[in-house]
C-alpha positions in Angstrom: 0.0 0.0 0.0 2.7 2.5 1.0 4.8 1.4 -2.0 2.0 2.1 -4.4 1.2 5.5 -2.8 4.9 6.7 -3.0 5.5 5.4 -6.5 2.3 7.0 -7.9 3.3 10.5 -6.8 4.0 12.7 -9.8 7.2 14.8 -10.0 5.1 18.0 -9.5 3.4 16.6 -6.4 6.8 15.7 -4.9 8.1 19.2 -5.5 5.1 20.8 -3.8 5.7 18.5 -0.8 9.3 19.6 -0.7 8.4 23.3 -0.8 6.0 22.8 2.1 8.5 20.9 4.1 11.1 23.6 3.6 8.6 26.2 4.7 7.6 24.3 7.8 11.3 23.8 8.5 12.1 27.5 8.5 9.0 28.3 10.6 10.1 25.7 13.1 13.6 27.1 13.2 12.2 30.6 14.0 10.1 29.2 16.8 13.0 27.1 18.2 15.3 30.2 18.2 12.8 31.9 20.4 12.5 28.9 22.7 16.3 28.6 23.0 16.5 32.4 23.7 15.0 31.8 27.1 11.2 31.7 26.4 9.4 29.0 28.2 6.6 28.7 25.7 6.1 29.7 22.1 5.7 33.5 21.7 2.1 34.8 21.9 2.9 38.0 20.0 2.3 38.1 16.2 5.8 39.4 15.4 7.7 36.0 15.5 4.9 34.3 13.5 4.9 37.0 10.9 8.7 36.8 10.7 8.5 33.0 10.3 5.8 33.2 7.6 7.8 35.8 5.6 11.0 33.7 5.9 9.0 30.5 5.0 7.8 32.2 1.8 11.4 33.4 1.1 12.7 29.9 1.8 10.3 28.4 -0.8 11.4 30.9 -3.4 15.1 30.5 -2.6 14.9 26.7 -2.5 13.3 26.6 -5.9 15.8 29.1 -7.4 18.7 27.1 -6.0 17.2 23.8 -7.2 17.0 22.3 -3.7 13.3 21.5 -4.0 13.7 20.4 -7.6 16.5 17.9 -7.0 15.9 14.2 -6.5 16.4 12.7 -3.1 18.6 9.9 -4.3 21.0 12.6 -5.7 21.3 14.5 -2.4 25.0 14.0 -1.7 27.8 16.4 -1.0 26.6 19.0 -3.6 23.2 19.0 -2.0 24.7 19.7 1.4 26.7 22.5 0.0 23.6 24.1 -1.5 21.9 23.7 1.9 24.6 25.6 3.6 24.4 28.5 1.2 20.6 28.3 1.4 20.8 28.5 5.3 23.2 31.4 5.2 20.9 33.3 2.8 18.0 32.7 5.1 20.1 33.7 8.1 20.9 37.1 6.4 17.2 37.6 5.8 16.5 36.7 9.5 19.1 39.3 10.6 17.6 42.0 8.4 13.9 41.3 9.0 13.9 40.7 12.8 14.2 44.4 13.8 11.7 45.5 11.0 9.0 43.1 12.1 9.5 43.8 15.8 11.1 40.5 16.7 14.6 41.6 17.6 16.7 38.9 19.1 20.3 38.7 20.4 23.0 38.3 17.7 23.8 34.8 18.7 20.2 33.8 17.8 20.9 34.5 14.1 23.8 32.0 14.2 21.5 29.5 16.0 18.9 30.1 13.3 21.4 29.3 10.5 22.5 26.2 12.2 19.0 25.0 12.8 18.0 25.6 9.2 21.1 23.6 8.0 20.5 20.7 10.3 16.7 20.5 9.8 16.8 21.0 6.0 19.5 18.4 5.5 18.0 16.1 8.1 14.6 15.8 6.6 16.0 15.2 3.2 18.4 12.4 4.3 15.7 10.8 6.5 13.2 11.0 3.7 15.7 9.6 1.2 16.4 6.6 3.4 12.7 6.1 4.0 11.8 6.2 0.3 14.8 4.0 -0.6 13.5 1.4 1.9 10.0 1.6 0.4 11.3 1.1 -3.1 13.4 -1.9 -2.0 10.3 -3.4 -0.5 8.5 -3.3 -3.9 7.5 -6.4 -5.8 9.9 -5.9 -8.6 13.0 -5.3 -6.5 16.1 -7.2 -7.7 17.9 -8.8 -4.7 21.6 -9.1 -5.4 24.4 -11.0 -3.7 28.0 -9.9 -4.4 30.6 -12.6 -4.6 33.8 -10.9 -3.7 34.1 -8.4 -0.8 37.3 -6.8 -2.2 37.7 -3.5 -4.0 35.6 -4.4 -7.0 32.8 -5.7 -4.8 32.8 -2.5 -2.7 32.8 -0.4 -5.8 29.8 -2.3 -7.1 28.0 -1.9 -3.7 28.7 1.8 -3.7 27.4 2.2 -7.3 24.2 0.3 -6.5 23.6 1.5 -3.0 21.0 4.0 -4.0 19.9 2.4 -7.3 16.1 2.1 -7.5 14.8 -1.4 -7.5 18.1 -3.1 -6.5 18.9 -4.4 -3.1 22.3 -5.7 -2.1 21.7 -8.4 0.5 25.3 -9.1 1.4 28.8 -10.3 0.3 30.2 -13.8 -0.3 34.0 -14.2 -0.1 36.4 -17.2 -0.1 38.8 -15.3 2.3 38.2 -16.7 5.8 39.5 -13.5 7.4 36.7 -11.5 5.8 33.9 -13.9 6.6 31.6 -12.8 9.4 32.9 -9.3 9.2 30.9 -6.2 8.0 32.1 -4.4 4.9 30.4 -1.2 3.7 27.6 -2.0 6.1 26.9 -5.5 4.8 27.7 -8.9 6.3 30.3 -11.1 4.6 29.4 -14.8 4.3 31.4 -17.9 3.3 30.6 -19.8 0.1 29.1 -22.6 2.1 26.2 -20.3 3.1 25.2 -19.6 -0.5 22.3 -22.1 -0.9 20.8 -21.0 2.4 21.2 -17.3 1.6 19.7 -17.6 -1.9 16.7 -19.4 -0.4 16.2 -17.3 2.8 16.8 -13.9 1.3 15.2 -14.7 -2.1 18.3 -13.7 -4.0 17.6 -13.1 -7.7 21.2 -12.5 -9.0 24.7 -13.3 -7.9 27.4 -10.9 -9.3 30.9 -12.2 -9.4 33.2 -9.3 -8.5 36.6 -10.9 -8.7 38.7 -9.0 -11.3 41.9 -10.9 -10.3 40.5 -14.3 -11.2 41.1 -15.6 -14.7 38.3 -15.8 -17.1 38.4 -19.6 -17.0 38.2 -19.6 -13.2 35.2 -17.3 -13.4 33.5 -19.5 -16.0 34.1 -22.6 -13.8 32.7 -20.8 -10.7 29.6 -19.8 -12.8 29.2 -23.4 -13.8 29.5 -24.5 -10.1 26.7 -22.0 -9.1 24.3 -22.9 -11.9 22.3 -25.2 -9.7 21.2 -22.3 -7.4 17.9 -20.6 -8.1 19.6 -17.3 -9.1 21.2 -15.8 -12.1 25.0 -15.6 -12.1 26.8 -12.7 -13.8 30.5 -11.6 -13.9 31.7 -8.1 -13.3 35.0 -6.8 -14.9 37.4 -4.6 -12.9 36.5 -0.9 -13.5 40.1 0.3 -13.2 41.3 -2.4 -15.6 38.8 -1.3 -18.1 40.1 2.2 -18.0 43.8 1.2 -18.0 43.7 -1.6 -20.7 40.7 -0.6 -22.7 37.6 -2.6 -23.3 38.1 -6.3 -24.1 35.6 -7.9 -26.5 32.4 -8.6 -24.8 32.2 -12.2 -23.5 29.9 -14.2 -25.8 30.4 -11.7 -28.7 29.9 -13.5 -32.0 33.0 -13.9 -34.2 32.4 -12.4 -37.7 31.1 -15.1 -40.0 33.7 -14.2 -42.7 36.5 -15.0 -40.2 35.0 -18.5 -39.5 34.3 -19.2 -43.2 37.7 -18.0 -44.4 35.8 -16.1 -47.1 32.9 -13.7 -47.6 29.3 -15.0 -47.4 27.7 -15.9 -50.7 24.0 -15.2 -49.8 24.1 -12.0 -51.8 25.8 -13.7 -54.8 23.1 -16.4 -55.0 20.1 -15.0 -56.9 16.6 -15.2 -55.7 14.5 -18.2 -56.5 10.9 -17.0 -55.8 9.8 -17.8 -59.4 10.7 -21.5 -59.0 8.3 -22.0 -56.1 5.6 -19.5 -56.7 2.2 -21.1 -56.2 3.8 -24.5 -55.7 2.9 -27.2 -53.1 6.0 -28.1 -51.2 6.8 -30.9 -48.7 9.8 -30.6 -46.4 11.0 -33.6 -44.5 13.0 -33.0 -41.3 11.2 -29.6 -41.2 12.0 -29.1 -37.5 15.8 -29.4 -37.9 18.3 -26.6 -38.4 18.3 -26.9 -42.2 14.7 -27.9 -42.6 13.4 -25.0 -40.5 15.4 -22.5 -42.5 14.2 -24.0 -45.7 10.6 -23.4 -44.5 11.4 -19.8 -43.5 12.9 -18.9 -46.9 10.1 -20.6 -48.7 7.6 -18.2 -47.2 9.1 -15.4 -49.3 8.7 -17.5 -52.4 4.9 -17.4 -52.0 4.1 -21.1 -52.4 0.5 -22.3 -52.2 1.2 -24.8 -49.4 4.1 -26.0 -47.2 3.7 -29.4 -45.7 6.0 -30.0 -42.7 7.2 -33.6 -41.9 9.1 -34.5 -38.8 9.2 -37.4 -36.3 9.9 -35.0 -33.4 6.7 -33.6 -31.9 8.4 -30.7 -30.3 10.4 -29.7 -33.3 7.4 -29.9 -35.5 5.2 -27.9 -33.2 8.0 -25.2 -32.9 8.4 -24.7 -36.6 4.7 -24.8 -37.3 4.1 -22.2 -34.6 6.9 -20.0 -35.9 5.7 -20.1 -39.5 2.1 -19.3 -38.6 3.4 -16.3 -36.6 5.5 -15.1 -39.5 2.5 -15.4 -41.8 0.3 -13.4 -39.3 2.8 -10.6 -39.1 3.2 -10.4 -42.9 1.0 -8.9 -45.6 -1.5 -11.1 -47.4 -2.9 -14.6 -46.5 0.4 -16.5 -46.9 0.7 -20.2 -47.8 -1.2 -22.9 -46.1 0.8 -24.7 -43.4 0.2 -28.4 -42.7 2.1 -30.5 -40.2 2.6 -34.2 -40.5 3.9 -36.0 -37.5 5.7 -39.2 -38.5 8.8 -40.9 -39.9 9.9 -41.0 -43.5 10.2 -44.7 -43.1 6.4 -44.9 -43.0 5.7 -45.5 -46.7 1.9 -45.4 -46.4 1.9 -42.1 -44.5 4.3 -40.4 -46.8 2.4 -41.5 -50.0 -0.9 -40.4 -48.5 0.6 -37.1 -47.5 2.0 -36.5 -51.0 -1.3 -37.4 -52.7 -3.6 -35.6 -50.3 -1.7 -32.3 -50.6 -0.9 -32.7 -54.3 2.8 -32.0 -53.7 4.9 -30.5 -56.5 8.3 -30.4 -54.8 9.9 -32.6 -52.1 12.8 -31.2 -50.1 14.3 -34.2 -48.3 16.3 -32.9 -45.3 15.4 -35.6 -42.8 18.5 -37.6 -41.7 20.6 -38.7 -38.8 23.8 -36.6 -39.3 25.8 -36.7 -36.1 28.9 -38.8 -37.0 29.7 -40.3 -33.5 26.0 -41.0 -32.8 25.5 -42.8 -36.1 28.9 -44.6 -35.7 27.6 -46.0 -32.4 24.2 -46.8 -33.9 24.9 -47.9 -37.4 21.8 -49.8 -38.1 19.5 -47.0 -37.1 21.5 -44.5 -39.2 21.5 -46.7 -42.3 17.8 -47.4 -41.9 16.8 -43.8 -41.6 19.2 -42.2 -44.1 19.1 -44.9 -46.8 15.8 -46.6 -46.6 14.1 -43.4 -45.5 15.4 -41.7 -48.6 14.3 -44.7 -50.7 10.7 -44.5 -49.3 10.4 -40.8 -49.9 11.9 -41.0 -53.4 9.7 -43.9 -54.4 6.6 -42.2 -53.0 7.5 -39.0 -54.9 7.9 -40.9 -58.2 4.6 -42.9 -57.6 2.7 -39.6 -56.9 4.3 -37.8 -60.0 6.0 -35.1 -57.9 7.7 -32.7 -60.2 10.9 -32.3 -58.3 12.7 -34.2 -55.5 15.9 -32.7 -53.9 18.0 -34.7 -51.5 20.2 -32.8 -49.1 23.5 -34.7 -48.9 26.8 -34.1 -47.2 30.5 -33.7 -48.1 31.0 -36.7 -45.8 29.4 -38.8 -48.6 32.6 -38.4 -50.6 34.8 -41.5 -50.1 33.4 -41.9 -46.6 35.3 -43.2 -43.6 32.2 -43.4 -41.3 28.8 -44.9 -41.3 27.0 -41.5 -41.5 28.9 -40.5 -44.6 28.4 -44.0 -46.2 24.6 -43.8 -45.5 24.5 -40.4 -47.3 26.4 -41.8 -50.2 24.1 -44.8 -50.5 21.2 -42.4 -50.4 22.7 -40.5 -53.3 23.1 -43.8 -55.2 19.4 -44.6 -54.5 18.3 -41.2 -55.8 20.6 -41.5 -58.9 19.1 -44.9 -59.7 15.5 -43.6 -59.5 16.5 -40.5 -61.6 17.6 -42.8 -64.4 14.2 -44.5 -64.5 11.9 -41.7 -63.8 9.6 -40.3 -66.5 8.1 -37.4 -64.6 10.0 -36.6 -61.4 13.3 -34.8 -61.7 15.6 -36.0 -59.0 18.7 -34.1 -57.8 21.1 -33.8 -54.8 22.9 -31.0 -53.1 26.1 -31.7 -51.3 26.8 -29.5 -48.2 29.9 -28.8 -46.3 29.6 -28.3 -42.5 26.8 -25.8 -41.8 27.7 -23.2 -39.2 25.3 -23.1 -36.3 23.4 -26.3 -37.2 22.9 -28.8 -34.4 26.0 -31.0 -34.0 28.4 -28.5 -35.7 31.6 -27.3 -33.9 30.3 -23.8 -33.3 27.6 -24.6 -30.7 29.9 -27.2 -29.2 32.8 -24.7 -28.8 30.4 -22.1 -27.4 29.3 -24.5 -24.7 32.8 -25.5 -23.8 33.9 -21.8 -23.7 31.0 -21.0 -21.4 32.1 -23.7 -19.0 35.6 -22.3 -18.9 37.1 -24.8 -21.3 39.0 -26.7 -22.4 37.9 -26.5 -26.0 38.4 -30.0 -27.5 39.9 -30.6 -30.9 40.3 -34.0 -32.4 43.5 -33.2 -34.4 45.5 -30.0 -34.7 45.5 -30.3 -38.6 41.8 -31.2 -39.2 40.1 -29.0 -41.8 36.5 -28.7 -43.0 34.5 -26.9 -45.6 32.0 -24.5 -44.0 28.9 -22.7 -45.1 26.2 -20.7 -43.4 22.6 -21.9 -43.0 21.3 -19.2 -45.3 23.9 -20.2 -47.9 23.0 -23.8 -47.6 19.3 -23.2 -47.9 19.6 -20.8 -50.8 21.7 -23.4 -52.6 19.0 -26.0 -52.1 16.3 -23.8 -53.5 18.4 -22.5 -56.3 19.7 -25.9 -57.6 16.1 -27.1 -57.8 15.6 -24.9 -60.8 18.9 -26.2 -62.4 18.2 -29.9 -62.1 17.9 -32.1 -65.2 17.8 -35.5 -63.4 20.4 -37.3 -61.2 22.5 -34.1 -60.7 24.8 -33.7 -57.7 25.3 -30.0 -57.0 28.1 -28.5 -54.9 28.8 -24.9 -53.8 32.2 -23.4 -54.4 33.1 -22.7 -50.7 36.7 -21.7 -51.2 39.5 -23.4 -49.3 38.8 -25.7 -46.3 39.1 -24.0 -42.9 41.3 -25.3 -40.1 39.2 -26.2 -37.1 42.0 -25.1 -34.7 41.7 -21.6 -36.2 38.0 -21.5 -35.5 38.5 -22.6 -31.9 41.1 -19.9 -31.3 38.9 -17.2 -33.0 35.9 -18.2 -30.9 37.9 -18.1 -27.6 39.3 -14.7 -28.4 35.9 -13.5 -29.7 34.4 -14.4 -26.3 36.8 -12.1 -24.6 39.3 -14.7 -23.5 42.9 -15.7 -24.5 44.2 -19.1 -25.6 46.3 -20.9 -23.0 49.2 -22.8 -24.7 53.0 -23.1 -24.5 53.5 -19.6 -25.9 50.9 -18.2 -23.4 50.8 -20.3 -20.3 48.8 -17.7 -18.4 46.0 -17.7 -21.0 42.4 -18.4 -20.0 41.2 -21.4 -22.0 43.1 -24.3 -23.3 42.6 -26.1 -26.7 42.9 -29.8 -25.9 43.6 -32.3 -28.7 41.7 -35.6 -28.1 42.6 -37.6 -31.2 40.5 -38.5 -34.3 37.3 -40.3 -33.6 36.4 -43.6 -35.4 35.5 -42.8 -39.0 36.7 -39.2 -38.8 38.8 -37.7 -41.7 41.5 -35.1 -41.4 40.2 -33.4 -44.6 36.8 -33.6 -46.1 36.2 -33.6 -49.9 33.3 -32.3 -52.0 33.9 -34.4 -55.2 34.5 -38.1 -55.9 35.9 -37.4 -59.4 37.5 -34.3 -60.9 34.9 -33.9 -63.6 32.8 -30.7 -63.1 30.1 -29.2 -65.2 29.0 -25.6 -65.1 25.6 -24.3 -64.1 23.8 -21.0 -64.8 25.6 -19.7 -61.6 29.4 -19.4 -61.4 29.5 -20.4 -57.7 27.6 -23.7 -58.2 29.0 -26.8 -60.0 27.4 -30.0 -61.2 29.4 -33.0 -60.3 29.7 -35.8 -62.9 30.1 -39.1 -61.0 29.7 -42.8 -61.6 26.6 -44.5 -60.4 25.4 -48.0 -59.7 23.1 -49.9 -62.0 19.5 -50.7 -61.1 20.5 -54.3 -60.3 23.4 -53.2 -58.1 21.2 -50.7 -56.1 18.6 -53.4 -55.6 21.2 -55.9 -54.4 22.7 -53.3 -52.0 19.3 -52.5 -50.6 18.5 -56.2 -50.2 21.7 -56.8 -48.3 20.9 -53.8 -46.1 17.4 -54.9 -45.3 18.7 -58.4 -44.4 21.3 -56.9 -42.0 18.6 -54.7 -40.4 16.2 -57.7 -40.0 18.9 -59.8 -38.3 20.4 -56.8 -36.4 23.8 -57.7 -37.9 26.1 -54.7 -37.7 29.0 -56.6 -39.3 26.8 -57.5 -42.3 25.8 -53.8 -42.6 29.4 -52.7 -42.6 30.3 -55.4 -45.1 27.6 -54.1 -47.4 29.0 -50.6 -47.1 32.5 -51.8 -47.9 31.2 -53.6 -51.0 29.1 -50.8 -52.6 30.6 -47.5 -51.4 33.9 -46.3 -52.6 36.1 -45.9 -49.5 38.6 -43.2 -48.7 42.2 -43.7 -49.6 44.6 -44.5 -46.7 45.4 -41.0 -45.5 45.7 -41.5 -41.8 42.0 -41.2 -41.0 40.6 -43.7 -38.6 37.9 -45.7 -40.4 34.9 -47.3 -38.7 33.7 -49.1 -41.8 35.9 -52.1 -41.8 
């Protein structure tokens, strides 16, 4: 109740109250002077009252002119006290001059007493009222309760800065130094770290601020990780003096420029628009809830298709992308395309066929796949079933339903693979190439990606997580390199190549030179405001630890199986010309795969891969296919 009453006062109402308080203060000072002068009671003659009234009016005018009644209470510090002294002296001069005129002459010492009383009373009510209102504001429902970890100089600086901040209440200090614990610093109790859980619960702490400028960034990150189980946010505070002396470091968590990570400029602007190819079309996207599938759906909205059908086996992912697309449509102009969500697996042939026919699909963008190399390596049968047979089901259904275009999203790991995931994507390419050779209506094509920055499972989110924990950042080999592209580049490539396809094409994007992963790790550490700890810099913040190549991992990825390249209408996109299996060979490979899946025979599945997929040359990579 009191909080609402105080916070609802307007600035003008507060200033009127301050004027009245100053007037009452001066009148009280006049009366007190008379009492201190020897009178036993307040004077019963009109002269002192008249003098007090005149001085009160003069005090109101003077206080307004000097800004005392217009200044904020929380800004009443040394400068406000100085103005109060000048204000009291000016009123004392008026008291000296008006007393004889108004018939209220008093001894000379009374004028000095009056000045001192005005100073004490004026400053006193302001300080008291400031403390009272500050307490009221700190009792409000939106008050942020803060605990400072570190009672040293930085912690005390923070406490001083926030002492009178509206809506922020410092509830105490935490410090690892036993000599400080149980002491009082800047009016606040210092507690030991063992008291943290109890303090957070009992004092309803909203935020813990780490004020430890001498601690390394890695130590701060590890402390934040240790405190994450508490029901409070944890933030780190840099040293103010260090910021001034050394200049601002990059903000922790600041993104590294994409061009630095790619080793080249982005190609989004160099890839032309593709709206005309999908205008009025009915499009089905598999894996619509994934990082690539969801971006495909977002970019398709601008192409003004008639309908977008979303397919995913993850209920949460499907719900998320459907909700986002409907929100984007509501925010845009015009009705937008119809959005349909299909919850199910691409291995369900009946569901996929019925979905294609029911929605009269013109284009299928097949992004559904298991793509995490270590996960698929540990679960080869599931990876092969989803990536190979799932592609076969979707492609066969597209041909049976006379879909105009089918685009498979593949990977550079499909080129001479050394792991099951790459082999599954190469087999999926061979399946699509086989159907392309026998299709009378549907145009089949494939797009081969490099690593997509920011997609799930890529090194960027992994490195971000490791840096947030204080390291180390793990690297499988100091010389490992990869081709990288952005999600917008990847999606624009998919949509663009759909208009280039003639049947059985494998499209690749000219992504420049492969990028060393070690360089990306160092750039991300430095971009986050830290330094790399190595032999040349033993006092650095975060170490890059080499863990060794994982089973099936290559040192260097490739984009092409053969050197033959054909041009396309765009100079940055190439069409690969590669050998393919015959219809009989594809059927035999699929028969062997189905038998291995039925018998749950991983050895047979790996033998099938070794027989039908061209392996990588012996270059030192550890293979998981043999």
